[in-house]
N, C-alpha and C positions, 0 to 999 in steps of 0.2 A: 504494500500500500504506500502510495506516494503522498507525502505531506505538503501542504501548501504553506509557504512562508509569506507572511504579510509584513511589509515594511511600514513603519508608523505613518508616513505621509499618505501611503495608499489606504490605510485604515481610515484616516480623516476624510479622504475623498469618498470612500465607500459609505461612511456615515452620512456625509453631506448629500450623496445621491439618494440614500434611503429616506432621509428626512424630507428632501424636496419632493419625493414621490408621495409621501404621506401628507404633504401640505404644511409641514412645520417650519419651513424656511421662507414662507411668503412674507416679504417685507412690505409694510404699508408705509409708503413715503408720504410725509405730511409737509415737506418743504423742499422747494427746488430753487436753485440759484444758477444763473448763467451770465456770462459776460461776453459781449461782442468784441470783435477786433477794433471797432470804432470807439470803444471805451464806455459803452452802456452796460450797467449791471442791473439785472432784473431778478427779483425774488418773488415767488408766489408761495403762499402757505395757507393752511387751514389751522385755526385755533383748536377746533374740536374735530377729531377724526371719527368719532362715533356719534352718529346723528339719528334721532328718531324719525321714522317714516312720518311724513306730514309736516316736517319742519324745513325751513329754508336752509340752504348750504351757503355759508359766507366764505368767499375766497379773498384773501387779503393779498395785496401786491405792493411792491416798492420798486421804483425805477430810480437809479442813480446815474447822473451824467458825469463821468470821469474824463470826458473828452475835452478838447480845447475850444469847442464851439457850442452854440445853442442848438438843441435838437427839439423837435416837436413830436409829442405823443399824439398819434391819431386816435381820436375818440369818436365812436359811433354812438349817437344819442340813444338809439333803440338797440340795445345790446342783443346780439344774436347768440342764443343758447340752444344747442342741439343735444338731445338725449336719445340714445338708441342702444339697446342691448347692454345695459350696465356701463355705458360710456357717456361722459358729459364733455362737450366741446364748447368752451366759452371763447367766442371769437369776435372781438370788437372791430376787427378789420377784415371784411370780406367784400371784394368787388368782383362781380361776375357779369357775364353777358346777359344773365336773366334779370338783373336789377333794372328797374324802370322807375320813373318818377323822380321827385326831388331828392336832393342829397341831405343827409343828416350827420355830416362829419364836422368835427371841430378839431382844433389843434392846440394842445396845451404846451406852452414853451417850458423847457427845463434847461436852465442856464448851466454853464459849465460849473462843476462843483456842486450843483443843486440836486434836489431829488423831489419825487412826488410819490405819495402813498395813497392808496385807495382800496375800495372793496367792490367786488363783483358779487351779486346775489343770484343764486340759482333758485328760482321759486319752487316751493314744495310740490306744486302740482305737476312739475316737470318730471318728478321722480315717482315712478309707478310701482316699484317693488323694492323689497329689502335685499341686502347682499352687499358685496364689495363693488364700488363704482370707481372707475378710472376717470381721471379728470385731466384734460389738456386745456391750456390757456394760450390764446394768441394775442400778440401785440404788433403794432406797426409804428414806425418812426419816419419822419422826413426831416431833412435839414434845410429845406427851402420851401417856404409857403407862398412865395410870389405867385399870384393868380389863383391861389387856393383860399383866400380869405372869403368869409361869408358874403360880403357885399360886392364881391367882384362880379363883373358881367358874365364871366365864364361859368359861374354857378347857375345861371339861368339855363344853361345847356348841360344837363347831367351827364350826357355821354362824353362831351369834351372834358368836363371836370373829372370824371372817373378815370378817363384815359391818362390825364396828366398825373393824377394821384397814383395810379398803378405804376407809372414810369418812375416816380420819385420815391415811393415807399419802400422801406426795408421791413418785410414781415418777419416776425420771430414767433415760433411756437414752443411753448414749454409744456412738458408732460413728464411724468406721469404721476400725478398725485393720486392718492386713494382716500376714499371715505367709506366707512361701513355704515350702511343704512339698516337700522334695526326696527 
């Protein structure tokens, strides 16, 4: 009979594989931080990771400008929140060919060395079942708002406005936060 010799690091790998198969290694991320090459630092977090079904989910965020110039956070006044199959996508910046009608974007200046902090709220009625929900959050920035100001004549033509915005915007998507709906 041949004996199997297990080296300590192989034993650790074997235990990790067994634990992951039984679900004991599922990490529930409650904070994500990213930094762009342009010097923007973004953090998204949840204060409470366990939330009762029927309660809103509050996602907090902070944007820090560590670059040498002013940048503008693109804000969509009617926040788009998509929920599907235990996944939540909060995307304040979506511009697509199917968008019609007036624009509802504004631009929040963040000066060099400055920051902005806010909250996105996912309404309780968007969450239809308990379980673990994955959350992704999108942001967009521009460094030039010329012809994008609300009173500019270009805003009267949403197609031209959106085209210019898409050309200038730098979209950023952060994921994968988790909340447990009980």
